[in-house]
CHARMM internal coordinates of N, CA and C (Angstrom, degrees):
IC EDIT
DIST 1 N 1 CA 1.4102
DIST 1 CA 1 C 1.5415
ANGL 1 N 1 CA 1 C 108.91
DIST 1 C 2 N 1.3031
ANGL 1 CA 1 C 2 N 114.63
DIHE 1 N 1 CA 1 C 2 N 135.23
DIST 2 N 2 CA 1.5295
ANGL 1 C 2 N 2 CA 115.70
DIHE 1 CA 1 C 2 N 2 CA 176.14
DIST 2 CA 2 C 1.5205
ANGL 2 N 2 CA 2 C 112.59
DIHE 1 C 2 N 2 CA 2 C -85.20
DIST 2 C 3 N 1.3303
ANGL 2 CA 2 C 3 N 112.81
DIHE 2 N 2 CA 2 C 3 N 159.42
DIST 3 N 3 CA 1.4854
ANGL 2 C 3 N 3 CA 118.59
DIHE 2 CA 2 C 3 N 3 CA -178.38
DIST 3 CA 3 C 1.5000
ANGL 3 N 3 CA 3 C 109.19
DIHE 2 C 3 N 3 CA 3 C -106.34
DIST 3 C 4 N 1.2230
ANGL 3 CA 3 C 4 N 121.03
DIHE 3 N 3 CA 3 C 4 N 136.96
DIST 4 N 4 CA 1.4152
ANGL 3 C 4 N 4 CA 123.52
DIHE 3 CA 3 C 4 N 4 CA 176.31
DIST 4 CA 4 C 1.4965
ANGL 4 N 4 CA 4 C 114.07
DIHE 3 C 4 N 4 CA 4 C -68.47
DIST 4 C 5 N 1.3800
ANGL 4 CA 4 C 5 N 119.04
DIHE 4 N 4 CA 4 C 5 N 130.85
DIST 5 N 5 CA 1.4682
ANGL 4 C 5 N 5 CA 111.35
DIHE 4 CA 4 C 5 N 5 CA 176.23
DIST 5 CA 5 C 1.4475
ANGL 5 N 5 CA 5 C 119.32
DIHE 4 C 5 N 5 CA 5 C -66.70
DIST 5 C 6 N 1.3344
ANGL 5 CA 5 C 6 N 118.28
DIHE 5 N 5 CA 5 C 6 N 149.72
DIST 6 N 6 CA 1.3529
ANGL 5 C 6 N 6 CA 121.26
DIHE 5 CA 5 C 6 N 6 CA -169.99
DIST 6 CA 6 C 1.4142
ANGL 6 N 6 CA 6 C 119.60
DIHE 5 C 6 N 6 CA 6 C -54.91
DIST 6 C 7 N 1.4321
ANGL 6 CA 6 C 7 N 125.02
DIHE 6 N 6 CA 6 C 7 N -33.53
DIST 7 N 7 CA 1.3673
ANGL 6 C 7 N 7 CA 128.92
DIHE 6 CA 6 C 7 N 7 CA 169.74
DIST 7 CA 7 C 1.5173
ANGL 7 N 7 CA 7 C 111.89
DIHE 6 C 7 N 7 CA 7 C -58.07
DIST 7 C 8 N 1.2799
ANGL 7 CA 7 C 8 N 115.31
DIHE 7 N 7 CA 7 C 8 N -46.67
DIST 8 N 8 CA 1.5079
ANGL 7 C 8 N 8 CA 120.20
DIHE 7 CA 7 C 8 N 8 CA 175.93
DIST 8 CA 8 C 1.5097
ANGL 8 N 8 CA 8 C 113.06
DIHE 7 C 8 N 8 CA 8 C -63.27
DIST 8 C 9 N 1.2708
ANGL 8 CA 8 C 9 N 115.81
DIHE 8 N 8 CA 8 C 9 N -37.12
DIST 9 N 9 CA 1.4580
ANGL 8 C 9 N 9 CA 122.12
DIHE 8 CA 8 C 9 N 9 CA -179.85
DIST 9 CA 9 C 1.5535
ANGL 9 N 9 CA 9 C 110.46
DIHE 8 C 9 N 9 CA 9 C -64.04
DIST 9 C 10 N 1.2892
ANGL 9 CA 9 C 10 N 119.91
DIHE 9 N 9 CA 9 C 10 N -42.21
DIST 10 N 10 CA 1.5104
ANGL 9 C 10 N 10 CA 119.57
DIHE 9 CA 9 C 10 N 10 CA 173.09
DIST 10 CA 10 C 1.4786
ANGL 10 N 10 CA 10 C 110.54
DIHE 9 C 10 N 10 CA 10 C -62.47
DIST 10 C 11 N 1.3143
ANGL 10 CA 10 C 11 N 121.49
DIHE 10 N 10 CA 10 C 11 N -40.21
DIST 11 N 11 CA 1.4663
ANGL 10 C 11 N 11 CA 120.52
DIHE 10 CA 10 C 11 N 11 CA 179.11
DIST 11 CA 11 C 1.4958
ANGL 11 N 11 CA 11 C 110.29
DIHE 10 C 11 N 11 CA 11 C -66.30
DIST 11 C 12 N 1.3056
ANGL 11 CA 11 C 12 N 115.97
DIHE 11 N 11 CA 11 C 12 N -37.13
DIST 12 N 12 CA 1.4612
ANGL 11 C 12 N 12 CA 119.57
DIHE 11 CA 11 C 12 N 12 CA 178.78
DIST 12 CA 12 C 1.5394
ANGL 12 N 12 CA 12 C 112.74
DIHE 11 C 12 N 12 CA 12 C -61.93
DIST 12 C 13 N 1.3798
ANGL 12 CA 12 C 13 N 115.94
DIHE 12 N 12 CA 12 C 13 N -40.32
DIST 13 N 13 CA 1.3914
ANGL 12 C 13 N 13 CA 126.36
DIHE 12 CA 12 C 13 N 13 CA 179.93
DIST 13 CA 13 C 1.5238
ANGL 13 N 13 CA 13 C 106.17
DIHE 12 C 13 N 13 CA 13 C -63.42
DIST 13 C 14 N 1.2996
ANGL 13 CA 13 C 14 N 115.29
DIHE 13 N 13 CA 13 C 14 N -47.67
DIST 14 N 14 CA 1.4525
ANGL 13 C 14 N 14 CA 117.25
DIHE 13 CA 13 C 14 N 14 CA -175.41
DIST 14 CA 14 C 1.5528
ANGL 14 N 14 CA 14 C 108.27
DIHE 13 C 14 N 14 CA 14 C -66.34
DIST 14 C 15 N 1.3705
ANGL 14 CA 14 C 15 N 122.41
DIHE 14 N 14 CA 14 C 15 N -40.96
DIST 15 N 15 CA 1.3370
ANGL 14 C 15 N 15 CA 123.12
DIHE 14 CA 14 C 15 N 15 CA -178.07
DIST 15 CA 15 C 1.6074
ANGL 15 N 15 CA 15 C 111.54
DIHE 14 C 15 N 15 CA 15 C -65.76
DIST 15 C 16 N 1.4051
ANGL 15 CA 15 C 16 N 112.62
DIHE 15 N 15 CA 15 C 16 N -42.03
DIST 16 N 16 CA 1.4268
ANGL 15 C 16 N 16 CA 112.68
DIHE 15 CA 15 C 16 N 16 CA 172.67
DIST 16 CA 16 C 1.4688
ANGL 16 N 16 CA 16 C 119.06
DIHE 15 C 16 N 16 CA 16 C -61.21
DIST 16 C 17 N 1.3688
ANGL 16 CA 16 C 17 N 119.38
DIHE 16 N 16 CA 16 C 17 N -38.75
DIST 17 N 17 CA 1.4206
ANGL 16 C 17 N 17 CA 124.47
DIHE 16 CA 16 C 17 N 17 CA 175.97
DIST 17 CA 17 C 1.5068
ANGL 17 N 17 CA 17 C 107.26
DIHE 16 C 17 N 17 CA 17 C -58.51
DIST 17 C 18 N 1.2569
ANGL 17 CA 17 C 18 N 119.25
DIHE 17 N 17 CA 17 C 18 N -50.69
DIST 18 N 18 CA 1.5351
ANGL 17 C 18 N 18 CA 121.91
DIHE 17 CA 17 C 18 N 18 CA -177.44
DIST 18 CA 18 C 1.5317
ANGL 18 N 18 CA 18 C 111.77
DIHE 17 C 18 N 18 CA 18 C -63.53
DIST 18 C 19 N 1.3476
ANGL 18 CA 18 C 19 N 117.69
DIHE 18 N 18 CA 18 C 19 N -32.43
DIST 19 N 19 CA 1.5216
ANGL 18 C 19 N 19 CA 121.37
DIHE 18 CA 18 C 19 N 19 CA 175.56
DIST 19 CA 19 C 1.3879
ANGL 19 N 19 CA 19 C 110.21
DIHE 18 C 19 N 19 CA 19 C -65.98
DIST 19 C 20 N 1.3340
ANGL 19 CA 19 C 20 N 117.03
DIHE 19 N 19 CA 19 C 20 N -52.61
DIST 20 N 20 CA 1.4432
ANGL 19 C 20 N 20 CA 126.92
DIHE 19 CA 19 C 20 N 20 CA -179.80
DIST 20 CA 20 C 1.6237
ANGL 20 N 20 CA 20 C 108.39
DIHE 19 C 20 N 20 CA 20 C -50.41
DIST 20 C 21 N 1.3794
ANGL 20 CA 20 C 21 N 117.64
DIHE 20 N 20 CA 20 C 21 N -53.88
DIST 21 N 21 CA 1.4904
ANGL 20 C 21 N 21 CA 124.80
DIHE 20 CA 20 C 21 N 21 CA 175.41
DIST 21 CA 21 C 1.5177
ANGL 21 N 21 CA 21 C 109.08
DIHE 20 C 21 N 21 CA 21 C -51.43
DIST 21 C 22 N 1.4027
ANGL 21 CA 21 C 22 N 116.85
DIHE 21 N 21 CA 21 C 22 N -46.17
DIST 22 N 22 CA 1.4920
ANGL 21 C 22 N 22 CA 122.53
DIHE 21 CA 21 C 22 N 22 CA -175.03
DIST 22 CA 22 C 1.4743
ANGL 22 N 22 CA 22 C 104.90
DIHE 21 C 22 N 22 CA 22 C -67.36
DIST 22 C 23 N 1.2147
ANGL 22 CA 22 C 23 N 124.23
DIHE 22 N 22 CA 22 C 23 N -37.54
DIST 23 N 23 CA 1.5743
ANGL 22 C 23 N 23 CA 126.76
DIHE 22 CA 22 C 23 N 23 CA -175.62
DIST 23 CA 23 C 1.5700
ANGL 23 N 23 CA 23 C 108.39
DIHE 22 C 23 N 23 CA 23 C -67.98
DIST 23 C 24 N 1.1730
ANGL 23 CA 23 C 24 N 111.68
DIHE 23 N 23 CA 23 C 24 N -32.47
DIST 24 N 24 CA 1.5660
ANGL 23 C 24 N 24 CA 120.23
DIHE 23 CA 23 C 24 N 24 CA -175.24
DIST 24 CA 24 C 1.4814
ANGL 24 N 24 CA 24 C 114.38
DIHE 23 C 24 N 24 CA 24 C 77.78
DIST 24 C 25 N 1.3519
ANGL 24 CA 24 C 25 N 113.92
DIHE 24 N 24 CA 24 C 25 N 157.06
DIST 25 N 25 CA 1.4138
ANGL 24 C 25 N 25 CA 123.69
DIHE 24 CA 24 C 25 N 25 CA -174.91
DIST 25 CA 25 C 1.4166
ANGL 25 N 25 CA 25 C 116.37
DIHE 24 C 25 N 25 CA 25 C -51.08
DIST 25 C 26 N 1.4048
ANGL 25 CA 25 C 26 N 115.06
DIHE 25 N 25 CA 25 C 26 N -40.27
DIST 26 N 26 CA 1.4561
ANGL 25 C 26 N 26 CA 117.65
DIHE 25 CA 25 C 26 N 26 CA -177.26
DIST 26 CA 26 C 1.5653
ANGL 26 N 26 CA 26 C 114.22
DIHE 25 C 26 N 26 CA 26 C -78.64
DIST 26 C 27 N 1.3381
ANGL 26 CA 26 C 27 N 117.46
DIHE 26 N 26 CA 26 C 27 N -8.25
DIST 27 N 27 CA 1.4889
ANGL 26 C 27 N 27 CA 119.33
DIHE 26 CA 26 C 27 N 27 CA -176.58
DIST 27 CA 27 C 1.6323
ANGL 27 N 27 CA 27 C 103.23
DIHE 26 C 27 N 27 CA 27 C -122.50
DIST 27 C 28 N 1.2974
ANGL 27 CA 27 C 28 N 123.92
DIHE 27 N 27 CA 27 C 28 N 6.43
DIST 28 N 28 CA 1.3984
ANGL 27 C 28 N 28 CA 126.58
DIHE 27 CA 27 C 28 N 28 CA 179.65
DIST 28 CA 28 C 1.5743
ANGL 28 N 28 CA 28 C 109.95
DIHE 27 C 28 N 28 CA 28 C -53.46
DIST 28 C 29 N 1.2635
ANGL 28 CA 28 C 29 N 113.57
DIHE 28 N 28 CA 28 C 29 N -53.15
DIST 29 N 29 CA 1.5112
ANGL 28 C 29 N 29 CA 116.82
DIHE 28 CA 28 C 29 N 29 CA -170.71
DIST 29 CA 29 C 1.5262
ANGL 29 N 29 CA 29 C 109.24
DIHE 28 C 29 N 29 CA 29 C -70.63
DIST 29 C 30 N 1.3736
ANGL 29 CA 29 C 30 N 122.02
DIHE 29 N 29 CA 29 C 30 N -30.74
DIST 30 N 30 CA 1.3512
ANGL 29 C 30 N 30 CA 121.13
DIHE 29 CA 29 C 30 N 30 CA 175.11
DIST 30 CA 30 C 1.5144
ANGL 30 N 30 CA 30 C 118.51
DIHE 29 C 30 N 30 CA 30 C -72.94
DIST 30 C 31 N 1.3690
ANGL 30 CA 30 C 31 N 108.64
DIHE 30 N 30 CA 30 C 31 N -34.84
DIST 31 N 31 CA 1.4904
ANGL 30 C 31 N 31 CA 120.04
DIHE 30 CA 30 C 31 N 31 CA 172.79
DIST 31 CA 31 C 1.5315
ANGL 31 N 31 CA 31 C 109.42
DIHE 30 C 31 N 31 CA 31 C -59.79
DIST 31 C 32 N 1.4207
ANGL 31 CA 31 C 32 N 115.38
DIHE 31 N 31 CA 31 C 32 N -56.51
DIST 32 N 32 CA 1.4795
ANGL 31 C 32 N 32 CA 115.57
DIHE 31 CA 31 C 32 N 32 CA 179.32
DIST 32 CA 32 C 1.5178
ANGL 32 N 32 CA 32 C 120.56
DIHE 31 C 32 N 32 CA 32 C -61.05
DIST 32 C 33 N 1.4530
ANGL 32 CA 32 C 33 N 110.69
DIHE 32 N 32 CA 32 C 33 N -29.77
DIST 33 N 33 CA 1.4616
ANGL 32 C 33 N 33 CA 116.27
DIHE 32 CA 32 C 33 N 33 CA 175.11
DIST 33 CA 33 C 1.6027
ANGL 33 N 33 CA 33 C 112.06
DIHE 32 C 33 N 33 CA 33 C -67.10
DIST 33 C 34 N 1.3598
ANGL 33 CA 33 C 34 N 111.79
DIHE 33 N 33 CA 33 C 34 N -41.88
DIST 34 N 34 CA 1.5151
ANGL 33 C 34 N 34 CA 121.80
DIHE 33 CA 33 C 34 N 34 CA -177.88
DIST 34 CA 34 C 1.5970
ANGL 34 N 34 CA 34 C 101.93
DIHE 33 C 34 N 34 CA 34 C -67.37
DIST 34 C 35 N 1.1787
ANGL 34 CA 34 C 35 N 121.32
DIHE 34 N 34 CA 34 C 35 N -48.61
DIST 35 N 35 CA 1.5448
ANGL 34 C 35 N 35 CA 127.66
DIHE 34 CA 34 C 35 N 35 CA -176.59
DIST 35 CA 35 C 1.5427
ANGL 35 N 35 CA 35 C 106.84
DIHE 34 C 35 N 35 CA 35 C -53.15
DIST 35 C 36 N 1.3943
ANGL 35 CA 35 C 36 N 113.93
DIHE 35 N 35 CA 35 C 36 N -52.78
DIST 36 N 36 CA 1.5038
ANGL 35 C 36 N 36 CA 121.06
DIHE 35 CA 35 C 36 N 36 CA -177.35
DIST 36 CA 36 C 1.4964
ANGL 36 N 36 CA 36 C 105.68
DIHE 35 C 36 N 36 CA 36 C -57.63
DIST 36 C 37 N 1.2346
ANGL 36 CA 36 C 37 N 120.48
DIHE 36 N 36 CA 36 C 37 N -49.80
DIST 37 N 37 CA 1.4962
ANGL 36 C 37 N 37 CA 124.87
DIHE 36 CA 36 C 37 N 37 CA -173.18
DIST 37 CA 37 C 1.5654
ANGL 37 N 37 CA 37 C 110.13
DIHE 36 C 37 N 37 CA 37 C -57.74
DIST 37 C 38 N 1.4104
ANGL 37 CA 37 C 38 N 110.97
DIHE 37 N 37 CA 37 C 38 N -49.34
DIST 38 N 38 CA 1.4685
ANGL 37 C 38 N 38 CA 117.23
DIHE 37 CA 37 C 38 N 38 CA -179.27
DIST 38 CA 38 C 1.4051
ANGL 38 N 38 CA 38 C 112.68
DIHE 37 C 38 N 38 CA 38 C -62.21
DIST 38 C 39 N 1.4481
ANGL 38 CA 38 C 39 N 118.95
DIHE 38 N 38 CA 38 C 39 N -40.21
DIST 39 N 39 CA 1.4597
ANGL 38 C 39 N 39 CA 116.72
DIHE 38 CA 38 C 39 N 39 CA 178.22
DIST 39 CA 39 C 1.5361
ANGL 39 N 39 CA 39 C 111.44
DIHE 38 C 39 N 39 CA 39 C -77.14
DIST 39 C 40 N 1.1932
ANGL 39 CA 39 C 40 N 118.98
DIHE 39 N 39 CA 39 C 40 N -21.64
DIST 40 N 40 CA 1.4635
ANGL 39 C 40 N 40 CA 118.13
DIHE 39 CA 39 C 40 N 40 CA 170.41
DIST 40 CA 40 C 1.4716
ANGL 40 N 40 CA 40 C 116.64
DIHE 39 C 40 N 40 CA 40 C -69.27
DIST 40 C 41 N 1.3373
ANGL 40 CA 40 C 41 N 111.48
DIHE 40 N 40 CA 40 C 41 N -38.26
DIST 41 N 41 CA 1.4266
ANGL 40 C 41 N 41 CA 118.49
DIHE 40 CA 40 C 41 N 41 CA 175.38
DIST 41 CA 41 C 1.6209
ANGL 41 N 41 CA 41 C 109.42
DIHE 40 C 41 N 41 CA 41 C -66.28
DIST 41 C 42 N 1.2679
ANGL 41 CA 41 C 42 N 123.40
DIHE 41 N 41 CA 41 C 42 N -46.41
DIST 42 N 42 CA 1.3588
ANGL 41 C 42 N 42 CA 131.71
DIHE 41 CA 41 C 42 N 42 CA 172.09
DIST 42 CA 42 C 1.5013
ANGL 42 N 42 CA 42 C 113.61
DIHE 41 C 42 N 42 CA 42 C -52.52
DIST 42 C 43 N 1.3249
ANGL 42 CA 42 C 43 N 118.31
DIHE 42 N 42 CA 42 C 43 N -46.15
DIST 43 N 43 CA 1.4741
ANGL 42 C 43 N 43 CA 126.99
DIHE 42 CA 42 C 43 N 43 CA -179.46
DIST 43 CA 43 C 1.5090
ANGL 43 N 43 CA 43 C 107.07
DIHE 42 C 43 N 43 CA 43 C -66.30
DIST 43 C 44 N 1.3890
ANGL 43 CA 43 C 44 N 120.77
DIHE 43 N 43 CA 43 C 44 N -37.12
DIST 44 N 44 CA 1.4102
ANGL 43 C 44 N 44 CA 126.85
DIHE 43 CA 43 C 44 N 44 CA -178.54
DIST 44 CA 44 C 1.5867
ANGL 44 N 44 CA 44 C 117.22
DIHE 43 C 44 N 44 CA 44 C 59.10
DIST 44 C 45 N 1.2655
ANGL 44 CA 44 C 45 N 115.73
DIHE 44 N 44 CA 44 C 45 N 27.00
DIST 45 N 45 CA 1.4991
ANGL 44 C 45 N 45 CA 119.96
DIHE 44 CA 44 C 45 N 45 CA -174.57
DIST 45 CA 45 C 1.6210
ANGL 45 N 45 CA 45 C 107.52
DIHE 44 C 45 N 45 CA 45 C -136.96
DIST 45 C 46 N 1.2698
ANGL 45 CA 45 C 46 N 117.83
DIHE 45 N 45 CA 45 C 46 N 100.42
DIST 46 N 46 CA 1.5260
ANGL 45 C 46 N 46 CA 116.98
DIHE 45 CA 45 C 46 N 46 CA -173.45
DIST 46 CA 46 C 1.5247
ANGL 46 N 46 CA 46 C 110.06
DIHE 45 C 46 N 46 CA 46 C -66.71
DIST 46 C 47 N 1.3167
ANGL 46 CA 46 C 47 N 116.01
DIHE 46 N 46 CA 46 C 47 N -29.25
DIST 47 N 47 CA 1.5302
ANGL 46 C 47 N 47 CA 114.87
DIHE 46 CA 46 C 47 N 47 CA -177.43
DIST 47 CA 47 C 1.5775
ANGL 47 N 47 CA 47 C 109.30
DIHE 46 C 47 N 47 CA 47 C -67.64
DIST 47 C 48 N 1.3755
ANGL 47 CA 47 C 48 N 113.40
DIHE 47 N 47 CA 47 C 48 N -39.92
DIST 48 N 48 CA 1.4822
ANGL 47 C 48 N 48 CA 121.11
DIHE 47 CA 47 C 48 N 48 CA 179.98
DIST 48 CA 48 C 1.5288
ANGL 48 N 48 CA 48 C 112.57
DIHE 47 C 48 N 48 CA 48 C -67.49
DIST 48 C 49 N 1.5181
ANGL 48 CA 48 C 49 N 107.70
DIHE 48 N 48 CA 48 C 49 N -37.02
DIST 49 N 49 CA 1.4268
ANGL 48 C 49 N 49 CA 114.87
DIHE 48 CA 48 C 49 N 49 CA 176.24
DIST 49 CA 49 C 1.5597
ANGL 49 N 49 CA 49 C 115.54
DIHE 48 C 49 N 49 CA 49 C -61.91
DIST 49 C 50 N 1.2299
ANGL 49 CA 49 C 50 N 110.90
DIHE 49 N 49 CA 49 C 50 N -42.10
DIST 50 N 50 CA 1.5945
ANGL 49 C 50 N 50 CA 123.09
DIHE 49 CA 49 C 50 N 50 CA 179.03
DIST 50 CA 50 C 1.5832
ANGL 50 N 50 CA 50 C 107.45
DIHE 49 C 50 N 50 CA 50 C -60.57
DIST 50 C 51 N 1.3366
ANGL 50 CA 50 C 51 N 112.73
DIHE 50 N 50 CA 50 C 51 N -48.26
DIST 51 N 51 CA 1.3522
ANGL 50 C 51 N 51 CA 120.88
DIHE 50 CA 50 C 51 N 51 CA -176.46
DIST 51 CA 51 C 1.5109
ANGL 51 N 51 CA 51 C 114.69
DIHE 50 C 51 N 51 CA 51 C -66.19
DIST 51 C 52 N 1.3425
ANGL 51 CA 51 C 52 N 118.07
DIHE 51 N 51 CA 51 C 52 N -34.38
DIST 52 N 52 CA 1.3873
ANGL 51 C 52 N 52 CA 125.45
DIHE 51 CA 51 C 52 N 52 CA 171.29
DIST 52 CA 52 C 1.4691
ANGL 52 N 52 CA 52 C 111.14
DIHE 51 C 52 N 52 CA 52 C -65.98
DIST 52 C 53 N 1.3498
ANGL 52 CA 52 C 53 N 122.52
DIHE 52 N 52 CA 52 C 53 N -37.70
DIST 53 N 53 CA 1.4274
ANGL 52 C 53 N 53 CA 121.85
DIHE 52 CA 52 C 53 N 53 CA 174.22
DIST 53 CA 53 C 1.3383
ANGL 53 N 53 CA 53 C 115.95
DIHE 52 C 53 N 53 CA 53 C -66.77
DIST 53 C 54 N 1.3445
ANGL 53 CA 53 C 54 N 116.48
DIHE 53 N 53 CA 53 C 54 N -43.77
DIST 54 N 54 CA 1.5293
ANGL 53 C 54 N 54 CA 122.40
DIHE 53 CA 53 C 54 N 54 CA 172.23
DIST 54 CA 54 C 1.5686
ANGL 54 N 54 CA 54 C 116.34
DIHE 53 C 54 N 54 CA 54 C -50.77
DIST 54 C 55 N 1.4252
ANGL 54 CA 54 C 55 N 108.40
DIHE 54 N 54 CA 54 C 55 N -47.83
DIST 55 N 55 CA 1.3948
ANGL 54 C 55 N 55 CA 114.18
DIHE 54 CA 54 C 55 N 55 CA -178.09
DIST 55 CA 55 C 1.5768
ANGL 55 N 55 CA 55 C 112.97
DIHE 54 C 55 N 55 CA 55 C -67.54
DIST 55 C 56 N 1.3435
ANGL 55 CA 55 C 56 N 114.00
DIHE 55 N 55 CA 55 C 56 N -37.63
DIST 56 N 56 CA 1.5102
ANGL 55 C 56 N 56 CA 114.15
DIHE 55 CA 55 C 56 N 56 CA 173.55
DIST 56 CA 56 C 1.5841
ANGL 56 N 56 CA 56 C 111.11
DIHE 55 C 56 N 56 CA 56 C -66.70
DIST 56 C 57 N 1.2127
ANGL 56 CA 56 C 57 N 122.69
DIHE 56 N 56 CA 56 C 57 N -26.99
DIST 57 N 57 CA 1.4446
ANGL 56 C 57 N 57 CA 121.55
DIHE 56 CA 56 C 57 N 57 CA 178.22
DIST 57 CA 57 C 1.5094
ANGL 57 N 57 CA 57 C 111.30
DIHE 56 C 57 N 57 CA 57 C -74.24
DIST 57 C 58 N 1.2788
ANGL 57 CA 57 C 58 N 119.24
DIHE 57 N 57 CA 57 C 58 N -31.05
DIST 58 N 58 CA 1.3984
ANGL 57 C 58 N 58 CA 121.32
DIHE 57 CA 57 C 58 N 58 CA -169.61
DIST 58 CA 58 C 1.4661
ANGL 58 N 58 CA 58 C 110.74
DIHE 57 C 58 N 58 CA 58 C -63.27
DIST 58 C 59 N 1.3023
ANGL 58 CA 58 C 59 N 126.83
DIHE 58 N 58 CA 58 C 59 N -31.13
DIST 59 N 59 CA 1.4379
ANGL 58 C 59 N 59 CA 125.00
DIHE 58 CA 58 C 59 N 59 CA -179.14
DIST 59 CA 59 C 1.4781
ANGL 59 N 59 CA 59 C 118.53
DIHE 58 C 59 N 59 CA 59 C -90.58
DIST 59 C 60 N 1.2296
ANGL 59 CA 59 C 60 N 116.20
DIHE 59 N 59 CA 59 C 60 N 11.13
DIST 60 N 60 CA 1.5320
ANGL 59 C 60 N 60 CA 119.72
DIHE 59 CA 59 C 60 N 60 CA -175.74
DIST 60 CA 60 C 1.5599
ANGL 60 N 60 CA 60 C 114.58
DIHE 59 C 60 N 60 CA 60 C -96.97
DIST 60 C 61 N 1.3706
ANGL 60 CA 60 C 61 N 115.29
DIHE 60 N 60 CA 60 C 61 N 5.94
DIST 61 N 61 CA 1.5103
ANGL 60 C 61 N 61 CA 113.13
DIHE 60 CA 60 C 61 N 61 CA 175.37
DIST 61 CA 61 C 1.4368
ANGL 61 N 61 CA 61 C 109.18
DIHE 60 C 61 N 61 CA 61 C -70.61
END
COOR INIT
IC SEED 1 N 1 CA 1 C
IC BUILD
């Protein structure tokens, strides 16, 4: 799997933040769920998808 360059990662963060704001607080969870499923479909690798979910969970404590 390739890694996004840091400059693009910053842009992706900004784009995501704006999209979350656009979705609104009441639809934030739905938007993020749909986004994760779309990205998982694009990734096409269930093992990598599960690993990404685990990685995202690790920093929530």
